[in-house]
C-alpha positions as CSV (number, residue, x, y, z in Angstrom):
1,M,0.0,0.1,-0.1
2,S,1.5,3.3,-1.1
3,L,2.0,6.1,1.3
4,A,-0.9,8.4,-0.7
5,S,-3.4,5.8,-0.5
6,L,-2.5,4.9,3.2
7,V,-3.4,8.4,4.3
8,P,-7.0,8.3,3.3
9,Q,-7.4,5.0,5.3
10,V,-5.9,6.4,8.5
11,S,-7.9,9.3,8.0
12,A,-11.2,7.6,7.6
13,K,-10.2,5.2,10.2
14,A,-9.7,8.1,12.7
15,A,-12.9,9.3,11.5
16,L,-14.8,6.1,12.5
17,L,-13.3,5.7,15.6
18,T,-14.4,9.3,16.7
19,A,-17.9,8.5,15.7
20,L,-17.7,5.6,17.5
21,G,-16.3,7.6,20.5
22,G,-19.5,9.8,20.1
23,F,-21.7,6.6,20.1
24,V,-20.4,5.4,23.5
25,I,-20.7,9.1,25.0
26,V,-24.5,9.5,23.8
27,F,-25.4,5.5,24.6
28,A,-23.3,6.1,28.0
29,W,-25.2,9.4,28.9
30,F,-28.6,7.8,27.9
31,W,-28.8,4.6,30.1
32,W,-26.9,6.4,33.1
33,S,-30.1,8.9,33.1
34,A,-32.1,5.7,32.9
35,I,-30.5,3.9,35.4
36,R,-30.6,7.4,37.6
37,R,-34.8,7.3,37.2
38,R,-34.8,3.9,38.2
39,Q,-32.6,4.0,41.8
40,G,-34.7,3.4,44.5
41,T,-37.2,2.0,43.1
42,E,-35.5,-1.1,42.4
43,R,-32.4,-3.3,43.3
44,I,-29.9,-2.4,40.8
45,A,-26.9,-3.7,42.4
46,P,-25.8,-6.7,40.1
47,T,-24.8,-10.4,41.9
48,P,-21.5,-11.6,41.6
49,T,-23.0,-14.4,39.3
50,E,-24.1,-11.8,36.8
51,Y,-20.6,-10.2,37.2
52,A,-18.7,-13.5,36.4
53,I,-21.5,-14.5,33.0
54,G,-20.6,-10.9,31.7
55,F,-16.8,-11.4,32.2
56,V,-17.2,-15.4,30.7
57,A,-19.5,-14.2,27.8
58,D,-17.7,-11.5,27.1
59,F,-13.9,-13.3,27.2
60,F,-14.9,-15.9,24.9
61,D,-16.6,-13.0,22.6
62,T,-13.3,-11.5,21.9
63,L,-12.0,-14.3,20.6
64,G,-14.9,-14.8,18.3
65,I,-16.8,-17.3,19.8
66,G,-20.1,-14.7,20.1
67,S,-21.9,-14.2,23.6
68,F,-25.6,-14.2,23.0
69,A,-26.1,-17.7,23.1
70,T,-23.5,-18.1,25.9
71,T,-25.1,-15.3,28.1
72,T,-28.8,-16.7,27.2
73,A,-27.8,-20.3,28.0
74,L,-26.1,-19.0,31.4
75,F,-29.0,-16.9,32.2
76,K,-31.7,-19.7,31.7
77,W,-29.4,-21.7,33.5
78,R,-29.3,-19.6,36.5
79,G,-32.9,-18.7,36.4
80,L,-31.8,-14.7,36.2
81,V,-33.6,-13.4,33.3
82,R,-37.3,-13.1,32.3
83,D,-37.6,-14.9,28.9
84,E,-39.8,-11.7,27.4
85,H,-36.4,-9.4,28.5
86,L,-33.7,-11.4,27.2
87,P,-33.3,-10.1,24.0
88,G,-33.5,-6.5,25.6
89,T,-30.8,-7.0,28.3
90,L,-27.9,-9.0,25.8
91,N,-28.4,-6.2,23.8
92,V,-28.0,-3.6,26.4
93,G,-25.6,-5.4,28.6
94,H,-23.5,-6.4,25.8
95,T,-23.2,-2.8,24.2
96,L,-20.2,-1.4,26.1
97,P,-17.7,-4.5,26.1
98,T,-18.5,-5.1,22.3
99,I,-17.5,-1.1,21.6
100,A,-14.8,-1.6,23.7
101,Q,-13.8,-5.0,21.2
102,A,-14.5,-2.9,18.1
103,F,-11.7,0.2,19.1
104,I,-9.5,-2.3,19.2
105,Y,-10.0,-4.8,15.8
106,I,-10.5,-1.6,14.0
107,A,-7.5,0.4,14.9
108,I,-5.2,-3.2,14.6
109,V,-6.5,-5.2,11.5
110,E,-7.0,-3.9,7.7
111,V,-10.0,-4.0,6.0
112,E,-10.8,-1.2,3.1
113,M,-12.8,1.7,4.9
114,P,-15.5,1.7,2.0
115,T,-16.3,-1.6,2.9
116,L,-16.3,-1.2,6.5
117,V,-18.1,1.7,6.6
118,M,-21.4,0.6,4.4
119,L,-21.3,-2.9,6.1
120,I,-21.6,-1.1,9.6
121,A,-24.0,1.4,8.4
122,A,-26.5,-1.4,7.0
123,S,-26.4,-3.6,10.1
124,V,-27.5,-0.5,12.0
125,L,-30.5,0.3,9.8
126,G,-31.3,-3.5,10.3
127,M,-31.3,-3.2,13.8
128,W,-33.3,0.0,14.5
129,L,-36.1,-1.5,12.2
130,G,-35.9,-4.5,14.2
131,A,-35.6,-3.5,17.8
132,G,-38.2,-1.6,17.5
133,V,-40.9,-4.3,16.6
134,V,-38.9,-7.1,18.7
135,S,-39.2,-4.6,22.0
136,R,-43.2,-4.9,21.4
137,W,-43.3,-8.5,21.3
138,P,-45.1,-10.5,24.0
139,R,-43.6,-13.1,25.8
140,R,-44.7,-16.4,24.0
141,K,-43.4,-14.9,20.7
142,I,-40.2,-14.2,22.1
143,Q,-39.5,-17.6,23.6
144,V,-40.4,-19.0,20.1
145,G,-37.9,-16.5,18.6
146,M,-35.1,-17.2,21.0
147,G,-35.3,-20.7,20.6
148,I,-35.2,-20.8,17.0
149,A,-32.5,-18.1,17.0
150,L,-30.5,-20.4,19.5
151,L,-30.9,-23.4,17.3
152,I,-29.4,-21.3,14.5
153,A,-26.6,-19.9,16.7
154,A,-25.9,-23.7,17.2
155,V,-25.7,-24.6,14.0
156,L,-23.5,-22.1,13.4
157,T,-20.9,-23.3,15.9
158,L,-21.3,-26.4,14.5
159,M,-20.1,-24.8,11.1
160,A,-17.4,-23.2,12.5
161,I,-16.0,-26.9,14.8
162,F,-16.2,-28.7,11.4
163,D,-15.2,-25.4,9.2
164,T,-17.9,-26.0,6.9
165,T,-17.2,-22.8,4.9
166,T,-14.9,-22.1,2.9
167,G,-11.2,-20.9,4.1
168,G,-12.1,-17.2,2.9
169,G,-10.2,-15.5,0.5
170,T,-7.1,-12.9,0.8
171,A,-9.1,-9.3,-0.1
172,L,-9.6,-6.9,2.5
173,G,-12.6,-5.4,0.7
174,L,-15.7,-5.6,-1.3
175,H,-16.6,-4.5,-5.0
176,G,-19.5,-4.3,-6.9
177,P,-22.1,-7.3,-6.8
178,R,-20.7,-8.9,-4.0
179,L,-20.3,-5.4,-1.7
180,A,-24.2,-5.3,-2.7
181,I,-24.4,-9.2,-1.1
182,G,-22.3,-7.7,1.8
183,I,-24.6,-4.8,2.6
184,L,-27.9,-6.7,2.3
185,G,-26.6,-10.0,4.6
186,N,-25.4,-7.7,7.1
187,F,-28.8,-5.4,6.9
188,T,-30.4,-8.9,7.7
189,L,-27.9,-10.0,10.5
190,G,-28.7,-6.5,12.3
191,A,-32.2,-6.8,12.1
192,L,-31.8,-10.3,13.8
193,M,-29.7,-9.1,16.4
194,S,-32.6,-7.6,17.9
195,L,-33.9,-11.1,18.2
196,G,-30.8,-12.3,20.0
197,I,-29.0,-14.1,17.2
198,G,-25.5,-13.2,17.8
199,L,-23.8,-11.6,14.3
200,Y,-20.1,-12.6,14.9
201,G,-20.7,-16.2,13.7
202,P,-23.0,-15.5,10.7
203,C,-20.8,-12.5,9.9
204,L,-17.8,-14.4,9.7
205,I,-19.5,-16.9,7.4
206,L,-20.5,-14.1,5.3
207,I,-17.4,-12.5,4.6
208,S,-15.4,-15.8,4.2
209,L,-18.1,-16.6,1.3
210,L,-17.4,-13.5,-0.3
211,G,-13.9,-14.0,-0.9
212,M,-12.4,-11.8,2.0
213,D,-9.8,-12.6,4.7
214,P,-11.6,-14.0,7.2
215,R,-9.4,-11.5,9.5
216,A,-11.4,-9.1,7.9
217,A,-14.3,-9.9,9.7
218,F,-13.0,-9.2,13.2
219,P,-13.4,-5.2,12.5
220,I,-16.4,-5.5,10.5
221,M,-18.6,-7.7,12.9
222,M,-17.4,-5.9,16.0
223,G,-17.8,-2.5,14.3
224,S,-21.1,-3.5,13.3
225,C,-22.6,-4.6,16.4
226,A,-20.8,-1.4,18.3
227,F,-22.8,0.7,16.0
228,L,-26.1,-0.9,16.0
229,M,-26.2,-2.0,19.8
230,P,-26.6,1.3,21.0
231,I,-29.1,2.2,18.6
232,G,-31.0,-0.7,19.2
233,S,-30.4,-0.6,23.1
234,T,-31.8,2.8,23.4
235,Q,-35.5,1.5,22.3
236,F,-35.2,-1.6,25.1
237,I,-34.2,1.2,27.7
238,R,-36.6,3.5,26.7
239,K,-39.6,0.8,26.8
240,Q,-37.6,-0.7,29.8
241,S,-37.9,-4.0,28.1
242,Y,-34.8,-5.6,29.7
243,D,-33.2,-6.4,33.0
244,L,-31.1,-3.8,34.5
245,K,-29.5,-5.8,37.1
246,A,-28.8,-8.2,34.7
247,A,-27.3,-6.0,32.1
248,L,-25.3,-3.9,34.7
249,G,-23.8,-7.3,35.2
250,L,-22.8,-8.1,31.7
251,A,-21.7,-4.4,31.2
252,L,-19.4,-4.5,34.0
253,G,-18.1,-7.6,34.2
254,G,-17.6,-7.8,30.6
255,I,-15.0,-4.5,29.9
256,P,-12.3,-6.1,31.5
257,A,-12.7,-9.4,30.0
258,V,-12.4,-7.5,27.0
259,L,-9.0,-6.1,27.9
260,I,-8.0,-9.6,29.2
261,A,-8.5,-11.4,25.9
262,A,-7.5,-9.0,23.7
263,Y,-4.2,-8.1,25.3
264,I,-3.0,-10.4,27.3
265,V,-4.8,-13.9,25.9
266,R,-5.0,-13.2,22.5
267,S,-5.8,-16.4,20.9
268,L,-7.0,-19.7,22.8
269,D,-7.9,-23.3,21.7
270,L,-11.6,-23.3,21.6
271,Y,-12.3,-26.5,20.3
272,Y,-13.9,-27.7,23.1
273,V,-15.4,-24.6,24.4
274,R,-17.6,-24.7,21.0
275,W,-18.8,-28.0,21.6
276,L,-19.7,-26.8,25.3
277,V,-21.8,-24.0,24.2
278,V,-23.4,-25.8,21.1
279,V,-24.6,-28.6,23.8
280,V,-25.9,-26.0,26.4
281,V,-27.2,-24.0,23.7
282,V,-29.2,-26.6,22.4
283,Y,-30.9,-27.7,25.7
284,T,-31.9,-23.8,26.0
285,A,-33.6,-23.9,22.8
286,V,-35.5,-26.9,23.8
287,H,-36.6,-25.2,27.5
288,L,-37.7,-22.0,25.7
289,L,-39.8,-23.6,23.0
290,R,-41.0,-26.1,25.5
291,A,-42.1,-23.1,27.9
292,A,-43.9,-21.7,24.3
293,A,-45.7,-24.7,23.8
294,H,-46.9,-24.7,27.8
295,E,-48.1,-21.0,27.2
296,A,-50.0,-21.4,24.3
297,P,-53.0,-23.0,25.9
298,A,-52.8,-21.0,28.5
299,A,-52.7,-18.2,26.3
300,A,-55.7,-18.9,23.9
301,A,-58.0,-19.5,27.0
302,P,-59.0,-16.0,27.8
303,E,-60.0,-15.5,24.0
304,S,-62.0,-18.6,24.0
305,A,-63.4,-17.4,27.4
306,G,-64.7,-14.5,26.1
């Protein structure tokens, strides 16, 4: 890369990181204002278990395994969050740790800035439209949606275990029809994030299939989440469609985990961890779908009585 082409790349990256910093400030102010309004009316201090879940989930998230499926399984195992509050809690609680990841990977991993910016913008638009819908969904619809989302996450994790995707290429950007496919794909993944389907696994597969270097997926997927999660999370916060205490545990436990994973651990053999995630996630998905099936007669009873 010549010096002449490097300067615009660096300037665009600095502008993107500056914009991300602005998102941090706005989101932190918005959430803190909401927290202050709820202080004194409920217990908001996270438990050690909620801190630990945030640490574990975001530690592996930074290494590319994803946090949504892991967090959902742990929440369900401990019975910490009501089913209808799961999507909001995942998005709100993991926002700040994900932004920390984005700062790190956008700064250190090479990717063409037009591709990065356009794919991020597409995911943000998808999340904005999706969160407005999901935050109004009733409990049973959330259970069904989360159950299906977790099964999809399990399939994607199995694909990573068996390496069923292509190995990817060497390109650092997308152009022409491949760029259009990438934009449409990331828009869809952003919309699905509002339901609790993590973006990391699908984005890594999408980037690889389009011929990009799989390492370029890290700033794309983490940058996408860092920009779209504050957008979607403000809707969950505004409608109080999340568990505040659990979300605080995720955020406060997750940020130090990101720094440890990115700067100290850097890489880890995740083979057995992925298998554990698959088993736990499938169990949790079945549990949610069974709960939705049991709620169906109860939901229909008032209608028939009327």
